[in-house]
C-alpha positions in Angstrom: 7.7 -3.9 16.0 8.5 -0.3 14.8 5.5 1.9 14.2 5.6 3.9 11.0 4.8 7.0 13.0 8.1 6.5 14.8 10.0 6.1 11.6 8.6 9.3 10.3 9.2 11.1 13.6 12.8 10.1 13.5 13.3 11.1 9.9 15.5 14.1 9.0 13.4 16.6 7.1 14.6 19.0 4.4 12.9 21.3 1.9 12.2 18.6 -0.7 11.9 15.4 1.2 13.2 13.3 4.1 15.9 10.8 5.1 15.4 7.8 7.3 16.4 4.2 7.8 14.4 1.0 7.1 14.2 -1.0 10.4 14.9 -4.7 10.2 11.3 -5.6 11.1 10.0 -3.9 7.9 12.1 -5.9 5.5 10.9 -8.7 3.2 14.0 -10.5 2.1 16.6 -8.0 0.7 14.3 -5.1 0.3 11.9 -3.1 2.4 8.2 -3.9 2.4 6.7 -2.0 -0.6 3.8 -0.6 1.4 6.3 1.1 3.8 8.4 2.5 0.9 5.2 3.8 -0.7 4.0 5.4 2.5 7.4 7.2 3.0 7.1 8.5 -0.6 3.6 9.8 0.1 4.6 11.5 3.3 7.3 13.4 1.5 4.8 14.5 -1.1 2.4 15.7 1.7 5.2 17.6 3.3 6.2 19.3 0.1 2.7 20.9 -0.4 0.9 21.0 2.9 -2.4 22.4 1.5 -3.0 19.6 -1.1 -6.5 18.5 -2.0 -7.3 14.8 -1.3 -5.2 12.0 -2.8 -7.0 10.4 -5.7 -4.5 8.1 -7.4 -1.0 6.8 -7.1 1.2 5.1 -9.7 4.1 3.3 -7.9 7.0 1.6 -9.6 9.1 -0.8 -7.5 12.4 -0.4 -9.4 15.0 -1.9 -7.1 15.8 -3.0 -3.6 15.7 -0.6 -0.7 17.5 -1.3 2.6 19.3 0.6 5.3 19.4 4.4 5.0 17.0 5.8 2.4 16.4 9.3 1.0 13.0 10.4 -0.3 12.9 13.4 -2.7 9.6 14.9 -3.7 9.1 17.1 -6.8 6.0 19.1 -7.8 5.3 18.2 -11.5 2.3 20.5 -11.9 -0.3 22.2 -9.8 -3.4 23.7 -11.3 -6.6 25.0 -9.9 -8.0 21.6 -9.1 -5.3 19.0 -9.4 -1.7 18.5 -8.3 0.8 16.0 -9.5 3.8 15.2 -7.3 6.6 12.7 -7.9 8.5 11.0 -5.1 11.7 9.0 -5.5 13.1 6.7 -2.8 16.8 5.8 -3.1 19.3 3.9 -1.0 22.9 2.9 -1.4 21.8 0.5 -4.2 20.3 3.4 -6.2 16.7 4.3 -7.1 14.4 1.8 -5.5 10.9 3.3 -5.9 9.3 6.1 -8.0 5.7 7.2 -7.3 3.5 9.7 -9.0 0.6 11.0 -6.8 -2.4 12.8 -8.1 -4.3 15.0 -5.7 -7.6 16.6 -6.8 -10.4 18.6 -5.2 -14.0 17.7 -5.6 -15.8 19.3 -8.6 -19.5 20.0 -9.2 -20.7 17.4 -11.7 -24.0 16.3 -13.2 -22.7 12.7 -13.4 -23.4 10.4 -10.4 -22.5 6.7 -10.9 -21.3 4.0 -8.5 -21.2 0.3 -9.2 -18.2 -0.5 -7.1 -18.6 -3.8 -5.3 -19.5 -3.7 -1.6 -18.1 -6.3 0.8 -20.5 -8.4 2.8 -17.9 -9.8 5.2 -17.9 -8.6 8.7 -14.6 -7.7 10.4 -13.3 -10.2 13.0 -14.9 -10.2 16.4 -12.8 -8.7 19.3 -12.0 -12.3 20.6 -11.2 -13.7 17.1 -7.9 -15.5 16.7 -5.7 -13.2 14.7 -2.5 -13.9 12.8 0.7 -11.8 13.2 3.9 -12.5 11.4 7.3 -13.0 13.0 9.1 -10.0 14.4 11.9 -10.4 11.9 9.6 -9.9 8.9 7.4 -7.0 7.9 4.2 -9.0 8.6 5.0 -8.7 12.3 3.7 -5.1 12.1 0.2 -6.3 11.2 -2.8 -8.2 12.5 -4.4 -10.5 9.9 -7.7 -12.4 9.8 -8.6 -14.6 6.8 -12.1 -14.4 5.5 -13.9 -17.7 6.1 -15.3 -18.0 2.5 -14.5 -20.1 -0.5 -12.0 -18.4 -2.8 -10.7 -18.9 -6.3 -7.4 -20.6 -7.1 -5.5 -17.3 -7.3 -7.6 -15.1 -4.9 -6.9 -13.6 -1.4 -9.4 -12.0 0.8 -8.0 -11.0 4.2 -8.7 -8.5 7.0 -5.6 -6.6 7.9 -4.7 -3.7 10.2 -1.5 -2.0 11.4 -0.7 -2.9 15.0 0.5 0.7 15.5 -1.4 3.2 13.4 -1.8 6.3 15.7 -0.5 9.6 14.3 -0.6 8.5 10.6 -2.2 10.4 7.8 -5.1 8.2 6.7 -3.8 7.8 3.1 -0.3 7.0 4.5 -1.9 4.2 6.5 -3.8 2.9 3.5 -0.7 2.8 1.3 1.2 1.0 4.0 -1.5 -1.6 4.4 -2.8 -1.9 0.8 0.1 -4.0 -0.4 0.1 -6.4 2.6 -1.3 -9.4 0.7 0.9 -11.9 -1.0 0.4 -11.8 -4.8 -2.5 -13.9 -6.1 -0.2 -16.0 -8.3 1.6 -17.1 -5.1 -1.2 -19.6 -4.6 -0.2 -21.4 -7.8 3.3 -22.2 -6.4 2.1 -25.4 -4.8 5.1 -27.7 -5.4 8.0 -25.4 -4.3 8.6 -21.9 -2.9 8.6 -19.5 -5.8 9.9 -15.9 -5.3 7.5 -13.2 -6.5 8.1 -9.4 -6.6 5.7 -6.5 -7.3 6.7 -4.4 -10.3 4.1 -1.7 -10.6 1.1 -0.7 -8.6 -1.7 1.6 -9.8 -4.2 2.4 -7.0 -7.3 4.7 -7.2 -9.0 6.0 -4.1 -12.8 6.1 -4.1 -13.2 8.5 -1.1 -11.3 11.5 -0.1 -11.5 10.7 3.6 -11.2 6.9 4.3 -12.3 5.7 7.7 -12.9 2.3 9.3 -13.5 0.7 12.7 -10.7 -0.6 14.9 -8.2 -0.2 12.1 -9.6 -3.1 10.0 -9.4 -3.0 6.2 -10.5 -5.9 4.0 -7.9 -6.6 1.3 -8.7 -8.5 -1.9 -6.3 -9.7 -4.7 -7.1 -11.8 -7.7 -4.5 -12.8 -10.3 -6.1 -12.8 -13.8 -3.0 -14.1 -15.6 0.3 -15.7 -14.6 2.7 -17.0 -17.3 6.2 -16.5 -18.6 7.4 -15.0 -15.3 4.7 -12.3 -15.2 1.4 -11.9 -13.5 -1.4 -9.2 -13.6 -3.7 -8.9 -10.7 -6.7 -6.8 -9.5 -6.9 -5.5 -6.0 -9.5 -3.9 -3.7 -9.8 -2.4 -0.3 -13.0 -2.1 1.7 -13.6 -0.6 5.2 -15.2 -2.4 8.1 -18.7 -1.3 7.0 -18.1 -2.9 3.6 -17.7 0.4 1.7 -15.3 0.3 -1.3 -12.2 2.5 -0.5 -9.8 1.8 -3.3 -9.4 -0.2 -6.5 -6.0 -1.2 -7.9 -4.0 -3.2 -10.4 -0.5 -4.6 -9.9 2.0 -6.4 -12.1 4.1 -9.1 -10.5 7.4 -10.8 -11.5 7.6 -14.5 -10.9 11.1 -15.9 -10.6 10.7 -19.5 -11.3 
């Protein structure tokens, strides 16, 4: 297990980004776990403009495989009085693997007050609950998981997750790393044979500027709405241990078979 904080601590920093290496225990097949790549991209953006307002939204394109040594380059697209847009590209020997656009925005006075986001009614696992941790040779070995004991739809996941090593991380870097830790909802439809799936694009909106939880636990939800012709669209959510909604997202997924 390689803590993300150790990866960042060992990264070479420069004016517009950082260079690092993807450890073997953060790989998923021939590419790095998307949540780790997105977290590295966000850290480069935070380093570029240290006085940024809170992160509100991220648009992440998973363009190609990332493995071995990677370079992250952050670019300020625009910064106004209230909002800042920063792009981060992550490349490896195979070329551009990830491009992210991050939107940071300060709170504004507003006469509008509306909140109908779903709350979670599921409690996090007890301290003595039996947790699942993946093999050390796969990215899931860096997490603890606990499946919610409720009836789910045919293409739905609902799972508690936490990083096994999370100290020293910016809260939003932690959330990006963990927010993509579920298998795609369409994976549940592959009942007869193992079908490779791969995330294409991830749009995530954060509902609070300062996310917090208890004991590192976040409840992750994913629901595939469509899956046909090698493509799936799914909705995703993140709640904290108190059941408060933290983020809402959509993701497109390629189905290879």
